[in-house]
N, C-alpha and C positions, 0 to 999 in steps of 0.2 A: 835665529833663535825662536821665532813665533811658530815655525813648522815643527821644531824639536818639542815644544810645549804640546803641541797639537798631537804629535805622535805619542808622546809620553801619556797622554789621557785615554789613549786606547790600549795601552798595554795593561793585562793584568797585574796589580800588585797588592798581594793581600786579598783584603776583603773588597776592594774597589770594584764597581761593576765596570765591564769593557764598554758598554754603549746602554744608551737609553731604548726604552721600548715602551709602546702604549697599545692597550687593547681598548677598543671602542665596539661597543655593541649597538649594532644598527637594527634595521628591519629584517622581520623574520629570524630573529636570533642569530643573525649572521655577524661574527666577531671579526673587525679589521684589525690585525696586527701591524703595527708600523715599527721598525727597527731600523737602527742607525747601521751601516755597515762599515767593516765586517763584524761579524757577530759569531758566538758559538755555532756550532754544528749539529747539536743534538737537543730534541725537545721532547716533552711530555707534558701531559695535562693531569693534575689532580683534581677528580671531581668531588662534588658536594657529598656523593654516596661513598666515599672512601676508596673508589675505583682508580688505578692509575693507568691511563691510557698512553703508549709510547707512539709517538708519531714521527720521529725522525731519528733513528740509531743505526746503528751497524748495518750494513746490507744482509747479513745473514739472519736478522732477527725483526727487520723492520717491515710492516705492511706495505708502506708505500715511500719510495725514496724521492726526496725533492731534489732535483739537479742543482748544485751549487748552492744550497741552502744557506751557508754562511754568508753571501752574497746578495741575500734576497732581502730587499728594502720592505715589500709589503707582503702580507699573507693573509688569506681568508680562511675562517674556521666556520663552516655552515652546519646546519644540522645533519647534513648528508656525509661529513667528514668523518672518516672512520680512521682507527688505529688498532695498535695491537693490545690486547688485555691478555694476561697470564693467567690462566685459571686451571689448578692443579698441575702445574708444569708444562701446559699446553698453550701455544699461541692461539689466541681466537681474535676475530675480527669484530669490534664492536664501535659504534659510534662514539665520538667525544662527547657530543652534548646529550647528556640523558636526563632532562628534566630541568626543574628549578633550582636555583641555588648559586653559590659562589665557587668558581672554577680559579685554578692556579696555574698559570702556563709558566713553565720552568724550561729555559733554555740554557744549556751548558755544553762545556767540551767534554764533560763526563757526567753523565747523569746519575751514576751509580756510585758517587761518592759524596762526601759532606760538602756542603756549599763553601766552607773554608779552604776546601783543597782544590776547588777548580774555578774557572772563569765563568759567570754565569750572568745572565739576566733574567728578570720575571716580571710577571703583571698578573693582576687579578681581573676578572671580570664576572658579573652577576648576569644569569639568565632568568626572565621572569620576575625580576625585582626591580622596584624603582631606584635603588642606589645602585645602579651599575657603575 
């Protein structure tokens, strides 16, 4: 029975998050992302400047694919980490961290739909601010 309850807590039901996530800012603005596995397969970051950086998406549009992302327990976002930003319909490669402010990491089974319609996890982190 205990195993069944543990399994049910990992299944997406409505608005329930599938797994916990934590973003910790360390030295040199490196963000350690710790996630329970399994977790959703696609990731993006909403920056404080309003720019969305796609990190892990379908192979035809992603800048960098991370092998077996859904089973990755830890992941680092550094000032050198880049992703895809769409500018006037063209994919461009840009850094994820682009200055001070609050960032929103969103990981979902489908990042192009409303959170009510997909299994997702998310966390927020601040760069260059004391309330990280």
